[in-house]
Chimera marker file (.cmm) of the C-alpha trace (Angstrom):
<marker_set name="trace">
<marker id="1" x="0.037" y="-0.137" z="0.157" r="1" g="1" b="0" radius="0.5"/>
<marker id="2" x="1.163" y="3.349" z="-0.806" r="1" g="1" b="0" radius="0.5"/>
<marker id="3" x="2.088" y="6.055" z="2.006" r="1" g="1" b="0" radius="0.5"/>
<marker id="4" x="0.700" y="9.403" z="2.063" r="1" g="1" b="0" radius="0.5"/>
<marker id="5" x="3.148" y="12.249" z="2.881" r="1" g="1" b="0" radius="0.5"/>
<marker id="6" x="2.579" y="13.321" z="6.304" r="1" g="1" b="0" radius="0.5"/>
<marker id="7" x="-0.947" y="13.286" z="7.655" r="1" g="1" b="0" radius="0.5"/>
<marker id="8" x="-3.811" y="12.231" z="5.279" r="1" g="1" b="0" radius="0.5"/>
<marker id="9" x="-6.198" y="15.183" z="4.566" r="1" g="1" b="0" radius="0.5"/>
<marker id="10" x="-9.707" y="14.442" z="5.207" r="1" g="1" b="0" radius="0.5"/>
<marker id="11" x="-11.477" y="12.804" z="2.337" r="1" g="1" b="0" radius="0.5"/>
<marker id="12" x="-15.137" y="12.844" z="1.456" r="1" g="1" b="0" radius="0.5"/>
<marker id="13" x="-16.725" y="11.152" z="-1.421" r="1" g="1" b="0" radius="0.5"/>
<marker id="14" x="-20.195" y="11.573" z="-2.692" r="1" g="1" b="0" radius="0.5"/>
<marker id="15" x="-21.501" y="8.743" z="-4.235" r="1" g="1" b="0" radius="0.5"/>
<marker id="16" x="-24.873" y="6.924" z="-5.363" r="1" g="1" b="0" radius="0.5"/>
<marker id="17" x="-25.085" y="3.036" z="-5.344" r="1" g="1" b="0" radius="0.5"/>
<marker id="18" x="-25.556" y="2.549" z="-9.251" r="1" g="1" b="0" radius="0.5"/>
<marker id="19" x="-22.440" y="4.893" z="-10.041" r="1" g="1" b="0" radius="0.5"/>
<marker id="20" x="-19.481" y="2.588" z="-11.566" r="1" g="1" b="0" radius="0.5"/>
<marker id="21" x="-17.053" y="5.475" z="-11.472" r="1" g="1" b="0" radius="0.5"/>
<marker id="22" x="-17.899" y="6.030" z="-7.709" r="1" g="1" b="0" radius="0.5"/>
<marker id="23" x="-17.412" y="2.226" z="-7.228" r="1" g="1" b="0" radius="0.5"/>
<marker id="24" x="-14.150" y="2.703" z="-8.982" r="1" g="1" b="0" radius="0.5"/>
<marker id="25" x="-12.762" y="5.592" z="-7.118" r="1" g="1" b="0" radius="0.5"/>
<marker id="26" x="-13.594" y="3.929" z="-3.676" r="1" g="1" b="0" radius="0.5"/>
<marker id="27" x="-11.504" y="0.730" z="-4.624" r="1" g="1" b="0" radius="0.5"/>
<marker id="28" x="-8.845" y="2.602" z="-5.886" r="1" g="1" b="0" radius="0.5"/>
<marker id="29" x="-9.029" y="4.545" z="-2.444" r="1" g="1" b="0" radius="0.5"/>
<marker id="30" x="-8.880" y="1.375" z="-0.570" r="1" g="1" b="0" radius="0.5"/>
<marker id="31" x="-6.057" y="0.032" z="-2.652" r="1" g="1" b="0" radius="0.5"/>
<marker id="32" x="-3.867" y="2.776" z="-1.527" r="1" g="1" b="0" radius="0.5"/>
<marker id="33" x="-4.742" y="2.569" z="1.918" r="1" g="1" b="0" radius="0.5"/>
<marker id="34" x="-6.678" y="6.128" z="2.019" r="1" g="1" b="0" radius="0.5"/>
<marker id="35" x="-9.505" y="6.595" z="4.496" r="1" g="1" b="0" radius="0.5"/>
<marker id="36" x="-12.683" y="8.561" z="3.335" r="1" g="1" b="0" radius="0.5"/>
<marker id="37" x="-15.830" y="9.179" z="4.420" r="1" g="1" b="0" radius="0.5"/>
<marker id="38" x="-18.457" y="8.117" z="1.839" r="1" g="1" b="0" radius="0.5"/>
<marker id="39" x="-21.296" y="10.251" z="1.449" r="1" g="1" b="0" radius="0.5"/>
<marker id="40" x="-24.601" y="8.606" z="-0.758" r="1" g="1" b="0" radius="0.5"/>
<marker id="41" x="-26.190" y="11.635" z="-1.858" r="1" g="1" b="0" radius="0.5"/>
<marker id="42" x="-29.113" y="9.167" z="-3.263" r="1" g="1" b="0" radius="0.5"/>
<marker id="43" x="-30.282" y="8.752" z="-0.044" r="1" g="1" b="0" radius="0.5"/>
<marker id="44" x="-29.478" y="12.479" z="1.330" r="1" g="1" b="0" radius="0.5"/>
<marker id="45" x="-30.809" y="15.407" z="-0.081" r="1" g="1" b="0" radius="0.5"/>
<marker id="46" x="-28.976" y="17.599" z="2.226" r="1" g="1" b="0" radius="0.5"/>
<marker id="47" x="-25.662" y="16.040" z="1.043" r="1" g="1" b="0" radius="0.5"/>
<marker id="48" x="-26.571" y="16.370" z="-2.604" r="1" g="1" b="0" radius="0.5"/>
<marker id="49" x="-27.015" y="20.167" z="-2.255" r="1" g="1" b="0" radius="0.5"/>
<marker id="50" x="-23.876" y="20.097" z="-0.439" r="1" g="1" b="0" radius="0.5"/>
<marker id="51" x="-22.039" y="18.537" z="-3.015" r="1" g="1" b="0" radius="0.5"/>
<marker id="52" x="-23.458" y="20.853" z="-5.623" r="1" g="1" b="0" radius="0.5"/>
<marker id="53" x="-22.752" y="23.790" z="-3.120" r="1" g="1" b="0" radius="0.5"/>
<marker id="54" x="-18.990" y="22.460" z="-2.985" r="1" g="1" b="0" radius="0.5"/>
<marker id="55" x="-18.330" y="21.317" z="-6.260" r="1" g="1" b="0" radius="0.5"/>
<marker id="56" x="-21.184" y="23.079" z="-8.720" r="1" g="1" b="0" radius="0.5"/>
<marker id="57" x="-21.567" y="19.542" z="-9.829" r="1" g="1" b="0" radius="0.5"/>
<marker id="58" x="-24.579" y="17.443" z="-9.696" r="1" g="1" b="0" radius="0.5"/>
<marker id="59" x="-22.912" y="13.899" z="-11.091" r="1" g="1" b="0" radius="0.5"/>
<marker id="60" x="-20.894" y="11.767" z="-8.923" r="1" g="1" b="0" radius="0.5"/>
<marker id="61" x="-18.266" y="11.021" z="-8.005" r="1" g="1" b="0" radius="0.5"/>
<marker id="62" x="-17.228" y="14.089" z="-6.545" r="1" g="1" b="0" radius="0.5"/>
<marker id="63" x="-14.233" y="13.703" z="-3.742" r="1" g="1" b="0" radius="0.5"/>
<marker id="64" x="-13.290" y="16.903" z="-1.318" r="1" g="1" b="0" radius="0.5"/>
<marker id="65" x="-9.746" y="16.366" z="-0.502" r="1" g="1" b="0" radius="0.5"/>
<marker id="66" x="-8.879" y="18.557" z="2.194" r="1" g="1" b="0" radius="0.5"/>
<marker id="67" x="-10.850" y="21.038" z="0.527" r="1" g="1" b="0" radius="0.5"/>
<marker id="68" x="-10.050" y="20.577" z="-2.669" r="1" g="1" b="0" radius="0.5"/>
<marker id="69" x="-12.653" y="19.285" z="-5.121" r="1" g="1" b="0" radius="0.5"/>
<marker id="70" x="-12.230" y="16.359" z="-7.617" r="1" g="1" b="0" radius="0.5"/>
<marker id="71" x="-14.917" y="15.799" z="-10.328" r="1" g="1" b="0" radius="0.5"/>
<marker id="72" x="-15.149" y="12.216" z="-11.349" r="1" g="1" b="0" radius="0.5"/>
<marker id="73" x="-12.417" y="9.584" z="-10.937" r="1" g="1" b="0" radius="0.5"/>
<marker id="74" x="-9.435" y="11.795" z="-11.883" r="1" g="1" b="0" radius="0.5"/>
<marker id="75" x="-6.747" y="9.738" z="-10.712" r="1" g="1" b="0" radius="0.5"/>
<marker id="76" x="-3.778" y="12.123" z="-11.697" r="1" g="1" b="0" radius="0.5"/>
<marker id="77" x="-5.974" y="14.785" z="-9.567" r="1" g="1" b="0" radius="0.5"/>
<marker id="78" x="-6.419" y="12.404" z="-6.832" r="1" g="1" b="0" radius="0.5"/>
<marker id="79" x="-2.799" y="11.371" z="-6.496" r="1" g="1" b="0" radius="0.5"/>
<marker id="80" x="-1.514" y="14.819" z="-6.511" r="1" g="1" b="0" radius="0.5"/>
<marker id="81" x="-4.131" y="16.316" z="-3.776" r="1" g="1" b="0" radius="0.5"/>
<marker id="82" x="-3.153" y="13.005" z="-1.700" r="1" g="1" b="0" radius="0.5"/>
<marker id="83" x="0.493" y="13.410" z="-2.182" r="1" g="1" b="0" radius="0.5"/>
<marker id="84" x="0.802" y="9.889" z="-3.654" r="1" g="1" b="0" radius="0.5"/>
<marker id="85" x="2.053" y="7.884" z="-6.822" r="1" g="1" b="0" radius="0.5"/>
<link id1="1" id2="2" r="1" g="1" b="0" radius="0.2"/>
<link id1="2" id2="3" r="1" g="1" b="0" radius="0.2"/>
<link id1="3" id2="4" r="1" g="1" b="0" radius="0.2"/>
<link id1="4" id2="5" r="1" g="1" b="0" radius="0.2"/>
<link id1="5" id2="6" r="1" g="1" b="0" radius="0.2"/>
<link id1="6" id2="7" r="1" g="1" b="0" radius="0.2"/>
<link id1="7" id2="8" r="1" g="1" b="0" radius="0.2"/>
<link id1="8" id2="9" r="1" g="1" b="0" radius="0.2"/>
<link id1="9" id2="10" r="1" g="1" b="0" radius="0.2"/>
<link id1="10" id2="11" r="1" g="1" b="0" radius="0.2"/>
<link id1="11" id2="12" r="1" g="1" b="0" radius="0.2"/>
<link id1="12" id2="13" r="1" g="1" b="0" radius="0.2"/>
<link id1="13" id2="14" r="1" g="1" b="0" radius="0.2"/>
<link id1="14" id2="15" r="1" g="1" b="0" radius="0.2"/>
<link id1="15" id2="16" r="1" g="1" b="0" radius="0.2"/>
<link id1="16" id2="17" r="1" g="1" b="0" radius="0.2"/>
<link id1="17" id2="18" r="1" g="1" b="0" radius="0.2"/>
<link id1="18" id2="19" r="1" g="1" b="0" radius="0.2"/>
<link id1="19" id2="20" r="1" g="1" b="0" radius="0.2"/>
<link id1="20" id2="21" r="1" g="1" b="0" radius="0.2"/>
<link id1="21" id2="22" r="1" g="1" b="0" radius="0.2"/>
<link id1="22" id2="23" r="1" g="1" b="0" radius="0.2"/>
<link id1="23" id2="24" r="1" g="1" b="0" radius="0.2"/>
<link id1="24" id2="25" r="1" g="1" b="0" radius="0.2"/>
<link id1="25" id2="26" r="1" g="1" b="0" radius="0.2"/>
<link id1="26" id2="27" r="1" g="1" b="0" radius="0.2"/>
<link id1="27" id2="28" r="1" g="1" b="0" radius="0.2"/>
<link id1="28" id2="29" r="1" g="1" b="0" radius="0.2"/>
<link id1="29" id2="30" r="1" g="1" b="0" radius="0.2"/>
<link id1="30" id2="31" r="1" g="1" b="0" radius="0.2"/>
<link id1="31" id2="32" r="1" g="1" b="0" radius="0.2"/>
<link id1="32" id2="33" r="1" g="1" b="0" radius="0.2"/>
<link id1="33" id2="34" r="1" g="1" b="0" radius="0.2"/>
<link id1="34" id2="35" r="1" g="1" b="0" radius="0.2"/>
<link id1="35" id2="36" r="1" g="1" b="0" radius="0.2"/>
<link id1="36" id2="37" r="1" g="1" b="0" radius="0.2"/>
<link id1="37" id2="38" r="1" g="1" b="0" radius="0.2"/>
<link id1="38" id2="39" r="1" g="1" b="0" radius="0.2"/>
<link id1="39" id2="40" r="1" g="1" b="0" radius="0.2"/>
<link id1="40" id2="41" r="1" g="1" b="0" radius="0.2"/>
<link id1="41" id2="42" r="1" g="1" b="0" radius="0.2"/>
<link id1="42" id2="43" r="1" g="1" b="0" radius="0.2"/>
<link id1="43" id2="44" r="1" g="1" b="0" radius="0.2"/>
<link id1="44" id2="45" r="1" g="1" b="0" radius="0.2"/>
<link id1="45" id2="46" r="1" g="1" b="0" radius="0.2"/>
<link id1="46" id2="47" r="1" g="1" b="0" radius="0.2"/>
<link id1="47" id2="48" r="1" g="1" b="0" radius="0.2"/>
<link id1="48" id2="49" r="1" g="1" b="0" radius="0.2"/>
<link id1="49" id2="50" r="1" g="1" b="0" radius="0.2"/>
<link id1="50" id2="51" r="1" g="1" b="0" radius="0.2"/>
<link id1="51" id2="52" r="1" g="1" b="0" radius="0.2"/>
<link id1="52" id2="53" r="1" g="1" b="0" radius="0.2"/>
<link id1="53" id2="54" r="1" g="1" b="0" radius="0.2"/>
<link id1="54" id2="55" r="1" g="1" b="0" radius="0.2"/>
<link id1="55" id2="56" r="1" g="1" b="0" radius="0.2"/>
<link id1="56" id2="57" r="1" g="1" b="0" radius="0.2"/>
<link id1="57" id2="58" r="1" g="1" b="0" radius="0.2"/>
<link id1="58" id2="59" r="1" g="1" b="0" radius="0.2"/>
<link id1="59" id2="60" r="1" g="1" b="0" radius="0.2"/>
<link id1="60" id2="61" r="1" g="1" b="0" radius="0.2"/>
<link id1="61" id2="62" r="1" g="1" b="0" radius="0.2"/>
<link id1="62" id2="63" r="1" g="1" b="0" radius="0.2"/>
<link id1="63" id2="64" r="1" g="1" b="0" radius="0.2"/>
<link id1="64" id2="65" r="1" g="1" b="0" radius="0.2"/>
<link id1="65" id2="66" r="1" g="1" b="0" radius="0.2"/>
<link id1="66" id2="67" r="1" g="1" b="0" radius="0.2"/>
<link id1="67" id2="68" r="1" g="1" b="0" radius="0.2"/>
<link id1="68" id2="69" r="1" g="1" b="0" radius="0.2"/>
<link id1="69" id2="70" r="1" g="1" b="0" radius="0.2"/>
<link id1="70" id2="71" r="1" g="1" b="0" radius="0.2"/>
<link id1="71" id2="72" r="1" g="1" b="0" radius="0.2"/>
<link id1="72" id2="73" r="1" g="1" b="0" radius="0.2"/>
<link id1="73" id2="74" r="1" g="1" b="0" radius="0.2"/>
<link id1="74" id2="75" r="1" g="1" b="0" radius="0.2"/>
<link id1="75" id2="76" r="1" g="1" b="0" radius="0.2"/>
<link id1="76" id2="77" r="1" g="1" b="0" radius="0.2"/>
<link id1="77" id2="78" r="1" g="1" b="0" radius="0.2"/>
<link id1="78" id2="79" r="1" g="1" b="0" radius="0.2"/>
<link id1="79" id2="80" r="1" g="1" b="0" radius="0.2"/>
<link id1="80" id2="81" r="1" g="1" b="0" radius="0.2"/>
<link id1="81" id2="82" r="1" g="1" b="0" radius="0.2"/>
<link id1="82" id2="83" r="1" g="1" b="0" radius="0.2"/>
<link id1="83" id2="84" r="1" g="1" b="0" radius="0.2"/>
<link id1="84" id2="85" r="1" g="1" b="0" radius="0.2"/>
</marker_set>
């Protein structure tokens, strides 16, 4: 498993159960040993509004990595924000 540099930033992933890219993103984070909080926007309208407020996007996945937003399964950006390879 990859090591993060220093303390890992807080990671929140906004997902939906039927989202293939959400599942790919969660699998990738687990493989890298990254802890994350999953928020299912299909079950929580307030969380969906929060996701749109943070990202301007209605589609999932949306990741909040230490306050930096990643839209979709953007592996290079995820790696950059987490400081991993």
